C-alpha positions as CSV (number, residue, x, y, z in Angstrom):
1,X,120.5,116.9,50.5
2,X,122.7,119.6,51.7
3,X,123.2,117.8,55.2
4,X,124.4,114.7,53.1
5,X,126.7,116.6,51.0
6,X,127.9,118.4,54.2
7,X,128.9,115.3,55.8
8,X,130.7,114.0,52.9
9,X,132.6,117.1,53.0
10,X,133.0,116.9,56.8
11,X,134.4,113.2,56.6
12,X,136.9,114.5,53.6
13,X,138.0,117.2,55.8
14,X,138.8,115.1,58.8
15,X,140.7,112.8,56.5
16,X,142.8,115.6,55.0
17,X,143.4,117.1,58.6
18,X,144.3,113.6,60.0
19,X,147.0,113.3,56.8
20,X,148.1,116.9,57.7
21,X,148.8,116.1,61.3
22,X,150.6,112.6,60.6
23,X,152.8,114.4,57.7
24,X,153.8,117.4,60.1
25,X,154.8,114.8,62.8
26,X,156.7,113.0,60.1
27,X,158.5,115.8,59.1
28,X,159.0,116.9,62.7
29,X,160.7,113.4,63.6
30,X,163.0,113.7,59.8
31,X,164.2,117.4,60.2
32,X,166.6,116.4,63.2
33,X,168.1,113.8,61.4
34,X,168.4,115.7,57.9
35,X,170.1,118.7,59.7
36,X,172.5,116.2,61.5
37,X,173.5,114.8,57.9
38,X,173.9,118.2,56.7
39,X,175.8,119.6,59.8
40,X,178.1,117.0,61.2
41,X,181.4,115.7,59.8
42,X,182.4,112.0,60.0
43,X,185.4,110.0,58.9
44,X,185.4,107.1,56.6
45,X,188.0,104.0,56.3
46,X,189.4,103.8,52.5
47,X,191.5,100.7,51.6
48,X,191.4,97.5,49.8
49,X,191.0,95.4,53.0
50,X,190.4,96.1,56.8
51,X,191.5,92.7,58.0
52,X,195.0,91.6,59.5
53,X,195.9,88.0,59.9
54,X,198.8,86.0,61.5
55,X,198.7,82.4,60.5
56,X,201.6,79.9,60.9
57,X,204.5,82.7,61.0
58,X,207.8,83.0,62.4
59,X,208.5,85.1,65.8
60,X,210.3,88.4,65.0
61,X,212.2,91.0,66.7
62,X,210.8,94.4,66.9
63,X,213.5,95.6,64.6
64,X,212.6,92.9,61.8
65,X,209.1,93.3,62.3
66,X,209.4,97.4,61.3
67,X,211.8,96.5,58.5
68,X,210.9,93.5,56.9
69,X,209.2,93.7,53.4
70,X,205.5,92.4,53.7
71,X,206.2,90.1,50.4
72,X,208.4,87.8,52.7
73,X,205.1,86.7,54.0
74,X,206.1,86.8,57.8
75,X,204.3,89.8,58.9
76,X,200.9,91.2,57.6
77,X,200.4,94.7,56.4
78,X,197.6,96.8,55.5
79,X,197.6,100.1,53.7
80,X,194.7,102.3,54.3
81,X,193.3,105.9,54.6
82,X,191.1,108.0,56.6
83,X,189.2,110.5,55.2
84,X,187.0,113.3,56.6
85,X,183.8,113.7,55.5
86,X,181.7,117.0,55.5
87,X,182.8,120.7,56.0
88,X,186.3,121.4,54.9
89,X,187.2,123.4,57.6
90,X,185.6,121.5,60.5
91,X,187.8,119.1,62.5
92,X,186.1,116.1,63.8
93,X,187.9,113.6,66.3
94,X,188.3,110.0,65.4
95,X,189.9,106.7,66.5
96,X,191.3,104.0,64.9
97,X,190.7,100.5,66.5
98,X,191.4,96.7,66.1
99,X,189.1,94.1,67.0
100,X,190.2,90.7,67.5
101,X,187.9,88.5,65.6
102,X,189.5,85.0,66.1
103,X,187.2,82.5,68.0
104,X,189.4,79.2,67.8
105,X,193.1,78.2,68.5
106,X,194.0,81.8,69.0
107,X,197.6,83.1,69.6
108,X,197.7,84.5,73.1
109,X,197.2,88.5,72.1
110,X,200.3,89.3,74.3
111,X,202.5,87.8,71.5
112,X,201.0,89.9,68.7
113,X,202.8,93.0,67.7
114,X,201.2,96.3,66.5
115,X,203.1,98.9,64.7
116,X,201.3,101.9,62.8
117,X,203.1,104.2,60.8
118,X,202.0,107.0,58.4
119,X,201.9,106.5,54.6
120,X,205.7,107.4,54.8
121,X,206.5,104.9,57.3
122,X,206.9,107.3,59.9
123,X,206.0,105.9,63.3
124,X,203.4,107.7,65.5
125,X,204.7,108.5,68.9
126,X,203.2,105.9,70.8
127,X,205.2,103.5,68.4
128,X,208.4,105.2,67.9
129,X,209.5,104.0,71.3
130,X,212.0,101.1,71.7
131,X,209.6,98.4,72.0
132,X,206.4,98.1,69.9
133,X,203.6,97.3,72.0
134,X,201.4,93.9,71.9
135,X,197.9,93.9,71.2
136,X,197.1,92.8,74.7
137,X,198.6,96.0,76.2
138,X,197.0,98.5,73.7
139,X,194.3,101.0,75.6
140,X,190.6,99.7,75.1
141,X,188.6,101.9,72.3
142,X,186.2,104.4,73.3
143,X,184.2,103.1,70.7
144,X,184.0,99.6,71.2
145,X,184.6,97.6,74.5
146,X,186.2,94.7,72.7
147,X,188.5,96.8,70.3
148,X,192.0,97.9,71.4
149,X,192.8,101.7,70.3
150,X,195.8,101.7,67.6
151,X,195.1,105.6,67.1
152,X,193.1,108.7,67.9
153,X,193.4,112.2,66.2
154,X,191.3,114.7,64.4
155,X,191.0,115.3,60.7
156,X,189.3,118.1,58.7
157,X,186.5,117.5,56.2
158,X,187.7,116.5,52.5
159,X,191.2,115.9,54.4
160,X,193.1,112.3,53.6
161,X,195.2,110.9,56.3
162,X,197.5,107.7,55.2
163,X,198.3,104.8,57.6
164,X,200.2,101.3,57.4
165,X,199.5,98.9,60.2
166,X,201.9,95.9,60.4
167,X,201.3,92.7,62.6
168,X,203.8,90.1,63.4
169,X,204.7,87.7,66.1
170,X,206.6,88.8,69.2
171,X,210.3,87.1,69.2
172,X,209.4,85.4,72.7
173,X,206.4,83.3,71.1
174,X,207.0,79.6,71.5
175,X,206.3,77.7,68.0
176,X,204.5,74.7,68.4
177,X,202.7,72.0,66.5
178,X,199.3,73.2,66.8
179,X,197.9,75.7,64.1
180,X,197.2,78.9,65.9
181,X,196.3,82.2,64.4
182,X,195.4,85.7,65.2
183,X,192.9,87.8,63.0
184,X,191.6,91.3,63.5
185,X,189.4,93.8,61.9
186,X,190.2,97.7,61.6
187,X,187.5,100.1,62.1
188,X,187.4,103.8,62.2
189,X,185.0,105.9,64.2
190,X,184.0,109.4,65.0
191,X,184.2,110.1,68.5
């Protein structure tokens, strides 16, 4: 009888040992992920929308595009913020980029003007020059090969930075009878 009970005990011990090994392996795999989330800072996009669209609009000079009220309907403007997520005094580098999401009847990206300011309408250095860059001439994003870099900077945890992105048709765009458009998605990513 003792041999039978010892074999039942041995079977239970093997199962317990296997469960302990599996649990240990699971914890070893999870610990780096948990530590990464606790110790890393990140960035997040805050805004009502993260898209821009130009559709059946009139071409504008750069001066008009920078100054016209969005209520005119000729430009598209998106106000948004980037928030640092994580430890308060730790800086994280990030970039804001725009991806062309249009597939049909697209306006040539060389005619899409991109103008980025802070929340008080002060242009960032790249956008304060005399001419406003076209989407096509922007640098490729480090985060995504089909994205165009519109801003890169750093932010601390809990900090919020405000932006306004304006988009319009360049004044050298020739209007035609076909409906053409440009659509883009604004994304923010830690680099």
